[in-house]
C-alpha positions in Angstrom: 0.0 0.0 0.0 1.4 3.4 -0.9 2.6 5.4 2.1 0.1 8.4 1.6 -2.8 6.0 1.4 -1.6 4.0 4.4 -1.3 7.2 6.4 -4.8 8.3 5.5 -6.2 4.9 6.5 -4.3 4.9 9.8 -5.1 8.5 10.8 -8.8 8.1 10.0 -8.9 4.8 11.7 -7.3 6.1 14.8 -9.5 9.1 14.9 -12.6 7.0 14.5 -11.5 4.7 17.3 -10.9 7.7 19.5 -14.3 9.1 18.8 -15.9 5.7 19.5 -14.1 5.5 22.9 -15.8 8.9 23.8 -19.2 8.7 22.2 -20.1 5.0 22.9 -19.8 5.4 26.8 -21.5 8.8 26.5 -24.5 7.1 24.8 -24.9 10.0 22.4 -23.2 11.8 19.6 -24.6 15.2 20.8 -21.5 16.3 22.5 -20.0 19.3 20.7 -16.9 19.6 22.9 -15.9 16.0 22.0 -16.5 16.7 18.3 -14.2 19.8 18.6 -11.6 17.7 20.4 -11.6 14.9 17.8 -11.6 17.4 15.0 -8.7 19.2 16.5 -6.7 16.0 16.8 -7.5 15.0 13.3 -6.5 18.4 11.9 -3.3 18.5 14.0 -2.3 15.0 13.0 -2.9 15.6 9.4 -0.8 18.8 9.5 2.0 17.0 11.4 2.1 14.2 9.0 2.1 16.5 6.0 4.8 18.7 7.3 7.0 15.9 8.6 6.8 13.5 5.7 9.2 15.2 3.3 12.2 15.1 5.7 11.1 12.5 8.2 9.8 9.6 6.0 11.7 7.0 8.0 10.2 8.3 11.3 6.7 8.4 9.9 7.0 4.8 8.6 8.5 3.7 12.0 5.6 5.3 13.9 3.1 3.4 11.7 4.4 0.1 13.1 2.8 -1.8 15.9 3.3 -0.4 19.4 4.6 -3.9 20.5 7.7 -5.0 18.5 10.1 -7.9 18.7 13.2 -5.8 19.4 11.4 -3.8 22.1 12.6 -4.4 25.7 10.1 -6.3 27.8 9.8 -3.5 30.3 8.7 -1.1 27.6 6.2 -3.6 26.3 4.6 -3.8 29.7 4.7 0.0 30.4 3.4 1.0 26.9 0.6 -1.6 27.1 -0.3 -0.2 30.6 -0.3 3.3 29.3 -2.5 2.6 26.3 -5.0 0.7 28.5 -5.0 3.5 31.0 -5.4 6.2 28.4 -8.4 4.8 26.5 -10.0 3.6 29.8 -9.5 7.2 31.1 -11.2 8.7 28.0 -14.2 6.4 28.5 -14.3 7.4 32.1 -14.5 11.1 31.2 -17.5 10.4 28.9 -19.2 8.4 31.7 -18.6 11.1 34.2 -19.9 13.9 31.9 -23.1 12.0 31.0 -23.7 9.6 33.9 -21.6 9.9 37.0 -21.4 13.7 37.5 -18.8 13.1 40.3 -17.7 16.7 40.7 -19.1 20.0 39.6 -18.7 21.1 36.0 -15.7 23.4 35.2 -16.4 27.0 34.6 -16.2 28.2 31.0 -12.9 29.9 31.6 -11.5 26.6 33.0 -12.7 24.7 29.9 -11.1 27.3 27.7 -7.8 26.8 29.6 -8.2 23.1 28.9 -8.5 23.8 25.2 -5.4 26.0 25.3 -3.5 23.2 27.1 -4.5 20.7 24.4 -3.0 23.0 21.7 0.2 23.7 23.8 0.7 20.0 24.5 0.2 19.1 20.8 2.7 21.7 19.7 5.3 20.4 22.2 4.8 16.9 21.0 5.0 18.0 17.3 8.2 20.0 17.9 9.8 17.0 19.6 9.0 14.8 16.5 10.3 17.5 14.2 13.6 17.9 16.0 14.2 14.2 16.7 14.2 11.9 13.7 14.7 8.9 16.1 11.4 9.5 18.1 10.1 6.0 17.4 6.9 4.7 19.0 8.8 2.1 21.0 12.0 2.2 23.0 14.9 0.8 20.9 18.3 1.9 19.6 18.7 2.6 15.9 22.2 2.1 14.4 22.4 5.8 13.3 20.8 7.2 16.5 22.5 10.2 18.2 21.6 12.3 21.2 19.4 15.3 20.3 20.1 18.3 22.4 18.6 21.2 20.5 15.2 22.9 20.5 12.8 21.6 23.1 15.3 18.9 24.0 17.4 21.7 25.6 14.6 22.3 28.1 13.6 18.8 29.2 14.9 15.3 28.2 11.5 14.0 27.1 9.6 16.9 25.5 7.2 14.6 23.7 6.1 13.1 27.0 6.0 16.6 28.6 3.6 17.6 25.8 1.6 14.5 26.4 1.2 15.4 30.1 0.0 18.9 29.1 -2.6 17.2 26.8 -3.7 14.8 29.5 -4.4 17.8 31.8 -6.2 19.8 29.1 -8.5 17.1 27.7 -10.8 16.6 30.7 -11.0 20.3 31.4 -12.1 21.0 27.9 -14.6 18.1 28.0 -16.0 19.4 31.3 -14.8 16.8 33.8 -12.9 17.7 37.0 -13.1 14.0 38.0 -11.4 13.2 34.6 -8.6 15.7 35.5 -8.0 13.9 38.8 -8.1 10.5 37.0 -5.5 11.8 34.6 -2.9 11.1 37.3 -3.1 7.4 36.2 -2.0 7.8 32.6 0.4 10.6 33.7 2.0 8.1 36.1 2.4 5.6 33.2 4.2 8.3 31.2 6.5 9.1 34.1 7.4 5.4 34.5 8.0 5.1 30.8 10.4 8.1 30.8 12.4 6.5 33.6 12.5 3.1 31.9 13.5 4.7 28.6 16.3 6.6 30.2 17.7 3.4 31.7 17.8 1.9 28.2 19.4 5.0 26.6 22.0 5.4 29.3 23.0 1.8 28.6 22.8 1.8 24.8 23.2 5.4 23.5 26.7 7.0 23.6 26.6 10.5 25.0 23.3 10.2 26.8 24.8 10.3 30.3 26.5 13.6 29.4 23.3 15.0 27.9 21.4 14.1 31.1 24.0 16.2 33.0 23.5 19.2 30.7 19.7 18.9 30.7 18.7 18.2 34.3 15.0 17.7 34.0 13.1 14.8 32.5 9.6 16.2 32.1 8.9 19.4 34.2 11.4 22.2 34.2 12.8 23.0 37.7 10.8 20.2 39.2 11.6 16.7 37.7 
């Protein structure tokens, strides 16, 4: 299958699955905030793929592979599987809370708008990380030509893509009107943090220069904190 067609199928398939995870538990398609969120992710993904493809074809092809791979360390298989289960389960919980549970009060409109802004900021951080690191594969592994990236957002934190993901995880439930979802975001965020630690153990062992990079850039995910 030609790469552009494969990309179209994968992006539309992933977006449709994401929508189903939200709308099926909600029991309705009449949820405009969820439609805006899904549309934003679809547009952002399409833009990212179109802009990255000319110079990052290998990276795009790599990220189209399965999230569980033969050459992937066992620890990463476990952590990544746990994160994916936590993430999609958390999205379903948000839908259930908004339409059925109502565990906490609904965020004020200004808080929801803050959530929308966090979604955009988190997506931009993740995009910049992909653009600046041609080795940002879906799974933890060492490529033969891999080198340490220490420019752009990688000068701020060692895992800017994960940092952007955390910002997204905080913004999504606020935009979708669920304070309980924002609290529950601690579960997938914890999985992201564990993966960052496990990935660093692998990179310190396998990637020349990573120890020195970790000395220069002190923080993993959150500047001045961790």
